[in-house]
C-alpha positions in Angstrom: -20.3 -12.1 -1.9 -20.9 -9.3 0.5 -21.4 -5.8 -0.9 -18.1 -3.8 -0.6 -18.4 -0.8 1.7 -15.8 1.9 1.5 -15.8 4.9 3.9 -14.6 8.0 2.1 -12.2 10.0 4.3 -10.3 12.3 1.9 -7.0 13.7 3.2 -6.9 17.4 3.8 -4.5 18.0 0.9 -6.2 15.7 -1.6 -7.1 18.7 -4.0 -3.3 19.3 -4.3 -2.6 15.9 -5.7 -2.2 15.6 -9.5 -5.4 14.6 -11.3 -5.4 11.7 -13.9 -7.8 9.8 -16.0 -9.1 6.5 -14.9 -7.5 5.0 -18.0 -4.0 6.0 -16.7 -4.2 3.4 -13.9 -2.5 0.2 -14.8 -1.1 -1.1 -11.5 -2.2 -1.8 -7.9 0.6 -1.7 -5.3 0.0 -3.6 -2.0 1.6 -2.1 1.1 1.4 -2.7 4.8 1.3 0.3 7.0 4.0 -0.9 9.4 2.1 0.9 12.1 0.0 -0.3 15.0 -3.5 0.8 13.9 -5.6 2.7 11.4 -5.7 6.0 13.4 -1.9 6.1 13.5 -1.8 5.4 9.7 -4.2 8.3 9.2 -2.0 10.6 11.2 1.0 9.7 9.1 -1.0 10.2 5.9 -2.0 13.7 7.1 1.6 14.8 7.6 2.9 17.3 5.0 6.1 15.9 3.6 6.5 17.6 0.2 6.9 21.2 -1.1 3.6 20.7 -2.9 1.8 20.7 0.4 1.1 17.0 0.2 2.2 13.9 2.2 2.7 10.2 1.7 -0.4 8.1 1.6 -2.1 5.2 -0.2 -5.5 5.5 -1.8 -7.2 2.8 0.2 -6.6 1.5 3.7 -7.9 -2.0 4.7 -8.1 -2.5 8.5 -7.6 -5.9 10.2 -11.4 -6.3 10.5 -11.9 -5.9 6.8 -13.2 -2.3 6.9 -11.9 -0.1 4.1 -11.3 3.7 4.1 -10.5 5.8 1.0 -8.1 8.6 1.6 -7.4 9.6 -2.0 -9.7 9.2 -5.0 -8.3 6.9 -7.7 -8.4 9.8 -10.2 -5.6 11.5 -8.3 -2.0 10.3 -7.9 -1.1 9.5 -4.3 2.4 9.5 -3.0 2.9 5.9 -2.1 5.7 4.4 -4.2 8.6 6.2 -5.8 8.5 6.1 -9.6 5.0 4.5 -9.9 2.5 7.0 -8.5 1.2 8.3 -11.8 -0.2 5.0 -13.0 -1.0 3.1 -9.8 -3.4 2.7 -6.9 -1.9 2.2 -3.5 -3.6 -0.2 -1.1 -2.4 -0.1 2.5 -3.1 -3.0 4.8 -3.0 -2.3 8.5 -0.1 -4.5 9.8 2.8 -3.9 12.2 5.5 -5.0 9.8 8.7 -4.0 11.4 7.2 -1.3 13.6 8.7 0.6 15.4 12.3 -0.5 14.4 11.9 -0.2 10.6 15.6 0.0 9.8 17.2 -1.7 12.7 19.1 -4.6 11.3 18.1 -6.8 14.3 14.4 -6.3 13.6 13.8 -7.1 10.0 11.3 -9.9 10.4 7.7 -9.2 9.7 5.7 -11.7 11.7 2.1 -10.4 11.9 -0.2 -12.5 9.7 -2.9 -10.9 7.6 -6.4 -11.8 9.1 -8.9 -13.6 6.8 -11.3 -10.6 7.0 -8.6 -8.2 5.8 -7.6 -10.5 2.9 -11.2 -11.1 1.9 -11.8 -7.3 1.8 -8.7 -6.8 -0.2 -9.8 -9.4 -2.8 -13.2 -7.7 -3.1 -11.6 -4.3 -3.4 -9.3 -5.6 -6.3 -12.4 -6.8 -8.1 -14.1 -3.4 -7.6 -11.0 -1.6 -8.9 -11.0 -3.7 -12.0 -14.5 -2.3 -12.8 -13.4 1.3 -12.2 -10.1 1.4 -14.1 -10.3 -0.1 -17.6 -6.5 -0.6 -18.0 -5.8 -2.1 -14.6 -3.8 -5.2 -15.4 -0.9 -5.6 -12.9 -0.3 -5.9 -9.1 2.9 -5.6 -7.1 4.1 -5.4 -3.6 5.8 -2.3 -2.4 8.9 -4.5 -1.9 8.9 -5.4 -5.5 9.1 -1.8 -6.7 11.3 -0.1 -4.1 14.3 -2.3 -3.6 16.6 0.4 -2.3 18.9 -0.1 0.7 19.3 2.3 3.6 21.9 2.4 6.4 20.7 0.4 9.4 19.8 2.6 12.4 21.7 0.4 14.8 24.8 0.2 12.7 25.5 2.6 9.8 28.0 0.1 8.3 25.1 -2.3 7.6 22.3 -1.7 5.2 18.7 -3.0 5.2 15.9 -3.0 2.6 14.0 0.3 2.8 10.7 -1.5 2.0 9.8 -5.0 2.8 6.0 -4.8 2.6 3.6 -6.5 2.3 6.2 -9.0 3.4 6.5 -12.8 3.7 3.2 -13.3 5.6 1.2 -11.8 2.8 -0.9 -14.6 1.0 -0.1 -13.8 -2.6 -1.6 -17.1 -4.0 -4.9 -16.4 -2.3 -5.0 -12.7 -3.3 -4.1 -13.4 -7.0 -6.7 -16.2 -7.3 -9.5 -14.9 -9.5 -8.4 -11.2 -9.3 -7.5 -10.9 -13.0 -4.2 -9.1 -12.2 -0.7 -10.3 -13.1 2.0 -9.9 -10.4 5.0 -7.9 -11.1 7.7 -9.2 -8.8 11.3 -8.1 -8.4 14.2 -10.6 -8.6 14.8 -10.0 -4.9 11.3 -11.1 -3.8 
């Protein structure tokens, strides 16, 4: 197996994110960026969205070519999934998802497949995370944990799922094979 290389690119506000012990991490949450590329995802992550002076971001970003960047150390809580930030690691996969019509009811299909290099890098990252976080046992998709509905942007009388990522193209069977993590899935998945 190739050595895992992770480029450290801390977000400007990383020191403002809550610290935590490695033992607090129990869960990995897999996301897709729903953006066209890594630079756009970085720009979104740098946006200040909270009174604390922080924004929304995952810990690790895996690009389509398998390269990995770390935006937030695992010993800090990133804002990536409501209700689960304190005990989880967020891994964002660069993927279009529903971009740019996230909540338009006519554009709810996620059709971009995850490239083999990206999936292989994610699998290696999961194995590495298991060595760094002694209580890491579970994995979930963002869609499994955030099942809220929002009004559709094209018709406020309709609602759509707020989060669908990583979506139907994500190869759960391949990712779960040999990673040592148990999937937590919602009844709606």
